[in-house]
RODRENFI-604740 format. One line per 4 residues: their letters; for each residue x, y, z of C-alpha. Coordinates in steps of 0.001 Angstrom, whole numbers, plus 500000, padded with zeros to 6 digits. Last residue first. Layout:
N
a	X:Y:Z  ... $
END
This chain:
720
arev	515537:479265:492811  516916:479487:496145  519309:482299:495155  516354:484259:493426 $
eefy	514270:483825:496652  517156:485129:498722  517375:488018:496484  513832:488707:497175 $
vgfr	514467:488660:500974  517569:490946:500659  515684:493923:499359  517961:496595:500221 $
erce	521161:494900:500915  520796:492476:497844  519918:495326:495697  522921:497315:496750 $
ralp	525236:494525:496184  523799:493950:492725  524406:497805:492114  528067:497408:493146 $
rlep	528297:494480:490516  527016:496631:487779  530224:498317:486304  532236:495053:486952 $
gelm	529706:492834:485094  527614:490448:486976  524291:492477:487143  522370:489060:486676 $
pdem	520390:490370:483521  523596:492384:482003  522832:494685:479035  518981:493951:478885 $
alae	518771:494328:482674  520602:497751:482518  518173:499070:479938  515046:497900:481839 $
adeh	516510:499138:485073  517159:502558:483422  513571:502855:482079  511815:502083:485400 $
awev	514278:504055:487484  513650:507064:485236  510006:506770:485193  509731:506258:488968 $
lded	512109:509417:489427  509798:511474:487267  506828:510459:489313  508381:511383:492532 $
sald	505432:513475:493899  502819:510887:494832  505184:507988:494669  507173:509512:497707 $
sirl	510392:507400:497635  512243:507147:500896  511205:504034:502801  509441:501865:500117 $
sigg	507642:498822:501278  507587:495535:499496  505131:492855:500623  504284:491185:503745 $
hqry	500697:490541:503438  498986:492556:506058  501102:495885:505753  500877:495354:502021 $
glve	497227:496280:501859  497477:497964:498580  496922:501594:499841  498762:500762:502894 $
gehr	501905:499807:501280  502044:503167:499173  502041:505198:502429  498782:507122:502795 $
lkld	497344:510418:501899  499013:511183:498615  498318:507506:497436  494846:507684:498400 $
leal	494466:510641:496245  495829:508851:493331  493681:506010:493904  490734:508261:494123 $
efgd	491322:509398:490630  491810:505745:489577  488465:504765:491124  486552:507349:489284 $
stke	483333:507631:491151  483919:511312:492236  482601:513870:494793  481019:511916:497526 $
lagl	484116:509581:497717  486361:512571:498131  484212:513644:501176  485649:510380:502750 $
rsra	489191:511852:502881  487914:515180:504174  486053:513438:506975  489225:511526:508038 $
ptgr	491504:514500:507667  489352:516677:509880  487288:519665:508565  483924:518334:509448 $
kaac	483925:516127:512558  484918:512325:512589  482030:510086:513852  481691:508325:510403 $
elyv	478884:506377:508753  479422:506098:504981  476017:505603:503402  476136:504052:499800 $
tgpf	473173:504427:497473  472880:502303:494249  470680:502961:491196  468699:500004:489626 $
dgrg	469538:498394:486326  472498:496318:487481  475483:497019:489352  474396:499894:491550 $
vrgr	475633:498152:494648  478775:496085:495015  481011:498748:493790  480300:500680:497063 $
lqhl	482993:497988:498784  485520:498537:496158  485448:502201:496515  485683:501882:500269 $
talg	488784:499722:500064  490634:502047:497751  489725:505100:499838  491265:503491:502824 $
frda	489114:501897:505815  488686:502697:509461  487120:506102:508588  483948:504229:507270 $
dfvl	483101:503472:511033  479821:501611:509622  479474:501210:505987  475831:501189:504975 $
mvta	474946:499834:501367  471910:500176:499484  471019:498660:495929  471439:494806:496076 $
npvd	469490:493316:493141  472729:493284:491103  474265:490621:493478  477793:490488:492251 $
vgve	480600:489809:494784  483963:490520:493009  485887:491926:495843  485000:493657:498817 $
ivtt	482434:491220:500127  485001:489789:502780  485303:493468:503847  483160:492518:506905 $
svlv	479284:491463:506545  475926:492201:507473  473509:490998:504670  470050:492699:504701 $
digg	467123:491073:502899  468438:487462:502775  466514:484838:500852  466898:486809:497644 $
erfr	468594:484088:495517  471866:485891:495810  471653:486315:499581  470727:482703:499959 $
gmve	473733:481707:497851  475964:484093:499692  475028:482499:503097  475584:479049:501707 $
dked	478837:479800:500045  480081:481423:503372  479092:478379:505274  480906:475920:502875 $
agmr	484042:478040:503173  483974:478153:506823  483273:481316:508714  486079:483541:510113 $
gtll	486178:485833:507107  482632:487140:507946  479063:486837:506274  475880:487484:508673 $
gvsl	472251:487481:507374  469287:489637:508417  465724:488490:507025  463518:491485:507687 $
dpfv	460575:491942:510314  462933:492551:513154  464861:495169:511156  465996:497940:513695 $
gral	465656:496026:516982  466294:492220:516984  467564:491571:513554  469596:494976:513524 $
seat	471201:494313:516979  472206:490728:516266  473659:491599:512835  475517:494613:514529 $
svas	476942:492401:517394  478408:489743:514837  479565:492394:512399  481476:494527:514772 $
hvhq	480968:498282:514940  483706:500357:516776  482458:502182:519999  484608:504929:521469 $
arsr	484628:507346:518457  487901:509206:518229  487902:509410:514424  490464:507815:512518 $
eaep	493439:509698:510718  495879:509549:513685  495483:505771:514059  496732:505164:510634 $
vddl	494355:503807:507828  493123:500409:506940  492406:498961:510224  491588:495337:509844 $
esgd	494560:493737:511446  494677:495835:514642  491043:495886:514970  490861:495031:518619 $
dked	488662:492029:517951  486763:490635:520919  483650:492461:519911  483102:490508:516808 $
ilpc	484112:490546:513074  485424:494080:512988  485452:496759:510382  481545:496527:509676 $
vvya	479581:496533:506383  475777:496619:506145  474643:495434:502725  471129:495856:501245 $
qhgr	468372:494050:499123  465755:495058:496619  462033:494225:496363  460764:497789:496172 $
ahae	459600:497735:499771  463215:496521:500678  464781:499474:499070  462418:501705:501028 $
riag	463520:499892:504343  467252:500053:503422  466758:503818:502682  465095:504370:506041 $
yald	468096:502502:507835  470638:504810:505952  468695:507927:507007  468465:506529:510602 $
vnep	472339:506695:510592  471977:510569:511218  473202:510678:514841  476215:508587:513747 $
pvvr	477424:511181:511228  476685:510685:507674  478976:510602:504521  476731:510014:501251 $
taig	477660:508242:498195  475385:507976:495109  475859:505189:492569  474897:504820:489049 $
agpr	472330:502862:486963  474711:500475:485535  477753:501706:483480  477796:498627:481147 $
prhr	480942:498449:479122  482638:500042:482502  485441:502426:481537  489208:502428:482686 $
iqsc	490493:498993:481425  494237:498867:481590  496886:496675:480469  500279:496304:482319 $
aidg	503600:494600:481528  505252:493341:484698  508786:493752:485882  507932:497241:487303 $
ylsl	505108:495837:489486  505886:497692:492718  507549:500778:490854  505559:501037:487670 $
altr	502166:500057:489171  502574:502562:492007  503533:505346:489718  500503:504554:487396 $
pipt	498194:504952:490355  496554:501391:491214  492870:500967:491000  491789:497829:493097 $
atmt	489971:495726:490767  493026:493578:490287  494169:490957:487690  497291:488883:487442 $
llda	498086:487162:484321  501136:484638:484358  502407:482508:481324  503609:479268:482710 $
grgk	507400:478798:482707  507326:475997:485473  503798:474939:485959  503081:473961:489356 $
mrla	505815:476121:490468  503473:479070:489442  501013:478250:492195  503703:478070:494701 $
arqn	505141:481463:493561  501933:483131:494219  501514:481632:497589  505041:482407:498601 $
vgfr	504753:486138:497861  501574:486233:499982  498047:486577:498419  495839:489537:498638 $
hqed	498155:491536:496438  497357:489130:493668  493582:490401:493363  492925:487673:490913 $
ivvl	495694:485366:489838  495595:483625:486329  498206:481070:485656  498789:479739:482221 $
tlsr	500785:476870:480803  499982:474043:483249  500652:470727:481622  499738:467402:483403 $
fald	498829:469460:486531  499201:468112:490022  496600:468627:492778  497471:466437:495696 $
dsli	500341:468891:496713  498019:471649:497731  498042:474903:495946  494631:474464:494416 $
attg	493073:475152:497925  494494:478549:497857  491227:479273:496209  489754:477874:493005 $
fvca	489063:477577:489421  490363:474854:487196  490691:474788:483440  491720:472202:480763 $
ltgd	490647:468898:482434  491468:465796:480438  495298:466424:481147  496032:462994:483049 $
alca	497060:464657:486184  494292:467422:486153  491680:464683:485557  492941:462693:488357 $
avqa	493077:465775:490769  489514:466834:489615  488272:463195:490615  490003:463166:493993 $
reaa	488424:466594:494703  485014:465265:493895  485575:462395:496254  486835:464652:499043 $
ptag	483959:467159:498944  484869:470576:497830  484476:472995:500886  488292:474202:500967 $
tvla	487762:475081:497228  488123:473436:494027  486001:474377:490777  486144:472493:487457 $
wsvd	486678:473076:483745  486347:471568:480427  486513:473845:477260  483703:473185:474817 $
aadl	483268:476763:473863  479591:476627:475196  480697:474963:478150  483413:477477:478713 $
lpgl	480820:480323:478590  478596:478383:480926  481496:478070:483477  482568:481782:483181 $
kqay	480004:483190:485320  478935:480463:487767  482882:479381:488118  483966:482895:488526 $
qral	481324:483244:491437  482454:480003:493070  486223:481542:493217  484694:484896:494401 $
vstp	482889:483370:497328  485813:480877:497910  488051:484016:498655  491343:485146:497178 $
amma	490826:483913:493700  493017:481372:491711  492630:480815:487960  494458:477639:486689 $
aqtg	495119:476977:483165  496036:473512:481137  497325:472460:477741  495891:471505:474355 $
tdav	496821:474721:472780  493205:475432:471794  492263:474928:475456  494895:477382:476499 $
aala	493467:479873:474142  490253:479416:475678  491440:480490:479080  492890:483679:477665 $
vaav	489509:484577:476205  487890:484029:479577  490475:486516:481086  488987:489173:478973 $
atkg	485471:488339:480055  486597:488472:483729  488193:491913:483286  484848:493372:482481 $
tgvd	485040:496979:483603  482629:496385:486637  484876:497636:489426  487993:499452:488027 $
glll	490330:497517:485741  494211:496659:485870  495245:493617:483962  498999:492807:485044 $
rnmv	501162:490911:482545  504006:488479:482939  503944:486401:479797  506976:484005:479199 $
qpaa	508881:484739:476080  508316:482880:472628  505425:485061:471949  501767:483407:471403 $
mdrl	500768:484238:474976  502130:487745:474900  500000:488470:471814  497050:486973:473458 $
idaa	497324:489202:476603  497760:492426:474672  494997:491546:472255  492627:490846:475103 $
areq	493607:494320:476571  493057:496127:473331  489702:494178:472962  488727:495277:476425 $
eetl	489505:498842:475890  487592:498860:472478  484575:497025:474167  484163:493403:473853 $
sfpl	480709:492416:472185  478020:491135:474576  476471:487799:475399  479718:485987:474970 $
aarl	479147:482784:473332  480731:483758:469947  483846:484943:471621  483977:481573:473284 $
aavh	483570:479701:470093  486138:481701:468444  488597:481207:471276  487850:477378:471339 $
pgdt	488240:477301:467578  491868:478366:467365  493290:482071:466894  495512:482186:470059 $
vhrq	497654:479033:469793  499886:479445:472827  503830:479512:472606  504634:477493:475693 $
prig	507758:479008:477155  511303:476738:477213  512730:477268:480527  516484:477725:481133 $
elev	516372:480794:483003  512730:481959:483858  512944:482056:487538  516556:483516:487415 $
fqrt	515252:486447:484895  512251:487027:486996  514456:487598:490046  516825:489839:488197 $
rltl	513911:492078:486964  512343:492395:490351  515652:493253:491993  516534:495696:489341 $
qlal	513368:497549:489755  513747:497700:493503  517420:498839:493281  516385:501537:490885 $
ledy	513399:502898:493189  515812:502911:496164  518509:504723:494369  516085:507328:492925 $
alrr	514806:507852:496505  518348:508388:497710  519057:511033:494932  515542:512759:495446 $
raqe	516330:513095:499256  519481:514725:498537  517874:517204:496085  515024:517880:498820 $
asak	517909:518505:501475  519581:520989:498865  516444:522973:498337  515797:523270:502061 $
tqpf	519333:524831:502493  522624:524044:503670  521649:520509:504672  522655:518189:507514 $
hver	520953:514908:507145  519915:514791:503637  522956:516976:502608  525581:514575:504080 $
iara	524241:511353:502474  523571:513363:499303  527141:514392:499219  528302:510705:499376 $
lgml	525701:509507:496696  526494:512269:494087  523545:514599:493387  521495:513862:490506 $
hhga	521511:515605:486842  519644:512838:485285  522364:511907:482790  525178:512590:485433 $
vlra	523858:510035:487831  522967:507675:484973  526311:507967:483165  528177:507776:486619 $
pvpd	527006:504028:486984  525008:503638:490360  527012:502151:493186  528495:505416:494273 $
cvdg	531430:504914:496723  531328:506046:500260  532372:509156:502105  529618:508859:504901 $
rdav	531568:506503:507401  533452:508812:509768  531835:512119:509389  528454:510766:508409 $
aasv	528558:508413:511210  529617:511227:513772  526728:513364:512437  524106:510582:512737 $
irrm	525032:509932:516314  524946:513444:517208  521543:514031:515563  520023:510927:517356 $
wsat	521419:512332:520604  519585:515713:519941  516371:513987:518817  516384:511797:522028 $
vgeg	517242:508013:522298  515943:505482:524791  512303:505540:523793  511722:506551:520153 $
vphv	513237:508938:517420  512338:510266:514147  515070:512648:513074  514908:516365:513431 $
plmr	517596:518011:511215  518733:521669:511939  519113:523879:508926  521540:526620:509132 $
sysg	522074:530084:510931  521752:528915:514427  524343:531167:515632  526458:528206:516652 $
tgdd	524212:525218:516052  526877:522606:516792  524457:521028:519303  527140:520826:522078 $
pglv	526073:524056:523843  522545:522728:524439  519339:523524:522584  516189:522194:524011 $
eyfp	513891:521146:521153  510324:522044:520561  507801:521296:517833  504703:523331:518631 $
akmq	501709:522053:520552  499834:525229:520664  502276:528509:520093  501155:531810:521584 $
kfgy	501668:535420:521304  500219:537157:524616  497283:539233:525626  495042:536242:526616 $
aftv	495387:534710:523102  497321:535440:519988  498350:532661:517543  501828:531695:516086 $
kgsl	502044:528554:514088  504759:526122:514925  508605:525839:515631  510039:526491:518946 $
aird	513749:526374:519649  514863:526376:523407  517879:527890:525279  517265:526696:529007 $
gkhv	517192:529444:531627  514203:528098:533370  513663:524359:532884  512234:522045:530130 $
qeai	512597:518213:530473  510617:517922:533640  507734:519969:532666  507712:518492:529354 $
wpqr	506850:515141:531155  503311:516506:531532  502398:515841:527668  498735:515882:527862 $
ffta	498528:519283:526179  501491:521420:525348  501123:525273:525382  504128:527518:524120 $
vilg	503826:531052:525504  505615:533901:523661  507421:536990:525006  509141:540060:523373 $
tpdv	511872:541564:521276  515030:540947:523652  513973:537230:523830  511575:535422:526076 $
atve	509970:532085:526698  507010:530950:528589  506398:527273:528578  502814:526158:529618 $
viqm	502298:522517:530242  498565:521388:530334  497269:518189:532104  493730:517105:531648 $
rpkp	492442:514024:533381  491198:515500:536524  490531:518884:534852  492280:522289:534862 $
rkln	495597:520530:535809  498497:522949:535135  502254:522441:534879  503963:525780:534405 $
vrdv	507445:526466:533170  508890:530080:533192  511525:532067:531594  512790:529760:528859 $
tavi	515201:531624:526661  514461:532037:522958  515092:530497:519481  512110:531046:516935 $
tadm	510800:529063:514052  507664:530384:512487  504536:529583:510720  502408:532665:510393 $
gvda	499084:533485:511708  500224:536163:514323  503447:537613:513169  506784:536538:514488 $
rgip	508606:539701:514169  508472:540503:518041  509558:536867:518775  512770:537185:516852 $
lvht	512612:535044:513716  515008:532268:512681  515087:532055:508851  518461:530176:508320 $
fdly	517618:528332:511478  515130:526212:509535  514275:523408:511945  514113:520382:509596 $
rspl	511478:517680:509292  511250:513975:509309  514951:513522:509103  515878:510405:507254 $
hlfl	516809:506995:508660  518684:505991:505310  522050:506722:506719  521256:504801:509865 $
drvr	519933:501822:507995  523308:501755:506022  525091:501791:509188  523238:498666:510182 $
ligl	520598:497729:512750  518277:500870:512560  514742:499258:512696  513535:501793:515221 $
rela	513782:499270:518058  517376:498575:516853  518176:502195:517491  516874:501930:521130 $
aqrs	518985:498846:521532  521952:500428:520260  521496:503428:522484  521302:501140:525488 $
gsvy	524479:499195:524555  526339:502219:523724  526311:504151:520142  528219:507310:520825 $
rlgs	530717:506524:517935  529607:503739:515731  530649:500027:515926  527400:498914:517588 $
vsds	525804:500467:514345  526385:496846:512934  528280:496663:509648  526553:496585:506168 $
lart	527699:500125:505390  531162:498746:506065  531560:497689:502306  531294:501302:501266 $
rqar	533784:502405:503912  536211:499828:502669  535621:501046:499000  536327:504630:500137 $
esad	539483:503621:501989  540512:501835:498955  539937:504914:496705  541744:507118:498938 $
gvsl	544775:504976:499034  544843:504433:495059  544645:508224:495035  541523:510142:494204 $
sggm	541442:513081:491816  539762:516402:492572  536078:517364:493193  533447:515158:494525 $
END
């Protein structure tokens, strides 16, 4: 902003800045019905409206006459409607054809299954059309283009500028949304910048007030992108500072436990390992032990693809707790995985003379009472469990290490509840869900990261094939061949039973799924396979709705070879280890994200026998769903797939945050904003070192911004 500000100007700007939290009801053109429509879009405050960015822009700086809009090119034209025709070639097929003309020619815009367009567009209207130009039946055509009827009050003049197209819903049109935003920017957009000027200038970012104007009403595409980047940086910086401030408050006044990391239990456990740790595993273990020995509370994330040996690294940390004379808790998302950890790590801990126990929802009351007594008096060093260990009857004498596996599968409150059982306990979180670096920095910005990329024992490998429904017999044949060789198989379905609508299980947006009428459920699939396809084999069923003891019984039978084909939902996605299973069939694979499918296929090919995964999908070749699944055929690198998944989907969907109430970023594009993520991470770290609670005059506006954007996390801070 050029020129100097008077005291009055500064006061008005400060007032406008505070008014960002005001209801949109005070804005021009926002009546009761339009306010309700905005609220349905999540726009409650002035700030929400400013952050409701256009989904695209009509580039009226490059409007082409119809005669110069060449076939095959994407073009924006402005023309006059000559004719509107509603056709019904089939009973359920409705087509609207809009013929538009200008002095250079004629073009026909075709809209499918949108009969209401015939009521919204009339002869003589001035209309903007944007889409790909094709040629058919002797005329230039656009199929399903973006369109907007341009009225005299659009302010577009000669249309020699960028026209924003905001996301809208029932009760507010694109033109009304543009009018509301325009008025709000004019009346309330000249706000103070909460980010210190040294950071804005250092990164050559656009000023906030200008960014608000340019992102909604840009002069050029380049200025729109510069404005978006500025707002994205603010979002990332606010998130980073919120995470760090929350961590500071949680740990304030707490004396961390400095663990003994070179004691006899650690040495005995290392000696009990049936293999030597790889270089990557040693590096991760060293990171963890260094943090545990430091005078600060550890907050570390261990990233490792399927089969990279995170469990062995965690075991070293558990032994260090025993050397310190304190206690550790390891929480898994499922009883199957918790029991598996006990079975794998239990013998190692026994060899290292470290006492341990397992607690799940299926643990008998008498056994649970005994575990509770030993935890309370300190005679039990380590407990494995599910969320069952969060109950009030289990109290630790001295809990100094918390290990949480697949932490994004737990709610924020569940993770916090476990840490509250040992205030100031070191925290180690682990995940086999490959996370792109930008995602780790942004969503786990307050956590140090260690990474294991390579498997110490690569196994015999996995082949992945995408098959259409008509070729699913190929998978059935592979399952039979595997059984003949003494091996087992998984069959995975997206639904539990036919009553499910799949709304909680779908891992990808509706638009990216195939249009198959039937979606497989585990219950009906298990019945049909046992009755028709594999009547001579033992077919088992495992779903998330089964009780913990029933799940354990089924997995025990499968692990021991009593079940030949296990039909399951994604409950087997994490940690299940049955080396004898060599074939997997995933029905309706387009219902799952790449990360989920990668985790699922990690259940086969884990031992000395190669694994084969069949991804059944009704989507046609060339569709987004089929292309996404094709990536799994080409690579087995989980981190490479995670980067691709991030480009295809929202960051919250990659980790399943839609189902678990985590943070969601509205503006940032983590697939392309890597530099902004780095800047925000570094800047937040530096600011938090200067002023952890953001209480100084320079950072107070930033603290307000953090609270406004991520209020729920600040409420947690204030409650703490």
